[in-house]
N, C-alpha and C positions, 0 to 999 in steps of 0.2 A: 768555579767551584771554591767554596770557602774551606779553609783548613782550620782545625782547632789547635790552639797553643796553650800550654799550661804556663801560668805566670805565678811566681811566688811573691807574696806581699806580707808585710808585718801584720800581726794580729790587730793592732790598733787601727790600721788602715782598713782592714777587712771589716771590722765592726762599723766603721763609718760608712763604708760602701754599702753594707747591708741596710743601714738606716736610710740611706739616700737612693737606694737601688731604683725606686720608681721614678725618681726625678732625672736620672741620667741614662743615656745609652752608653754603658761602660765599654761595650765592645767597639763602638764607633769612636769613643774618646781615645781608646788604646790605639786603634788603627790610625787615627789622625796624628797622634803623638809620635808613633813609630815612623809614619810616612814623612813627617816634618823633619825628624832627626836624620833619617836616611837622605832626604833631599839636601839638607845642609852639608852632610858629608860629601855627597856627590858633587854639589856645587863647589865645595872647597877643593876637591881633587881636580875638578875641571879647571879651576882657576890656576892651580899649581901647574897643570900641563900646559895651559895657554900662556902663563907668565914665566916661562922658564928663563927668560932673559932678565937678569937681576936689575939691569938699568930700567927696564919697563916696570918691574915691581916697585922700585924706589920711586919712580915718577908717579905711578898710580897712588902710592901711599902719600907722597908729598901733596898731590892734588886733594886727596881725601882729608889730609891734615889741614890744608888751607881752607877747605870747605867747613870743617868743624870749627876752626878758629873764627871764620867769618860768621858762623851761626852764633857763637858766643859773643862776638862783637855786637851783632844785631840785637840779641837779647839784652845785653848790657845797655845799649843805646835806648831801647824801649824803657827799661827800668829807670834809666837816668832821667828821662823826660817825666815819667810817672812820679818819681821821687821829687823832682824839682817843682812839680805842680802843687805839692802840698808842703813843701819845705818852708821853714821860717826864713825870713830875709837874711839873717846873720849866717845861718847854715848854708844858704845858697851862695852867698858871697865867699864863704870859706871854701866850698866845693869848687868854685870857679878857679881858685888859686891852688887847690890841692893837686898833687901829682906824684905822691909817694906810693907807687903801685906795689912795691916790695913789702911795705909795712901797712897795707890797707886795713887788715883786720885788727891791728893794734892802734890805729889812729884814735886819738882822744874823742873826736866828734863823730866820725863816720865808721869807726871800727865795728861797733855792734851791728850796724846795718849790713856791712860787708861780710861779717862773720855769718850772719843769718843767711845771706844770699849764697855764700860759699857752701854752707852745710846742705843746701838743697840739691847739689849736683856733685857726685863723687869725682867727676872729671875736673872739677875746679879745686879739688882738695890739694893742699900743699904736699908736695912730694918730699921724700927724705933728702933729695939733692937741692932743695930750695923751693922756689915758687912754682906754681903751675902756669904754663904758658896759656892755657885756656882761661884761667882766672885773670891773667893780665889782659888778655884780649877782651874779656868781659868788662874789666875796669876801664879800659880805654874806650870801649863803646859807651859805658856808663857816663864817663866824663864828657864824651861827645854829645850825648843826649842832654846832659845838663847845660852844656854850652849852647846847643841848638835852642833849647827852651829860653835861655837868657837872651839870645839874639832876638827872639820874637817879642819879648816883653820889656826889655830894658828901656826903650824909647818911650814907653807908656807910663813909666814910673815917675 
């Protein structure tokens, strides 16, 4: 049996809901949103109960961090290969010798490119304490991608 619930919403949202009422099953959308929020809370509480041992929590988080850093490295590697495929020869040679990961966004030749890449992902943003370890992982992957491309084409030049 279904129960009725009263929900308060701002006037502006109510006006928009009235306008789009025929396009959405608002009751179903509300049910789905509440069910998802409750599920997240229950999953979180279950993880807390299961992960009572701090060393297990630290190990799990360490593994998740390594996985995230690995993902940033792989994205960087892909971007490095893609960049190298259209780079001018002089820029490619410069990138092969480049390794200033801490000043990447202010580099005279590559800084604009790296700034744009960094702005696409908030996890690569520079933190108040200094650089982002995810951005450094991305940069190392990028450099690896450029080097991989170079190894493939250098003998053909």
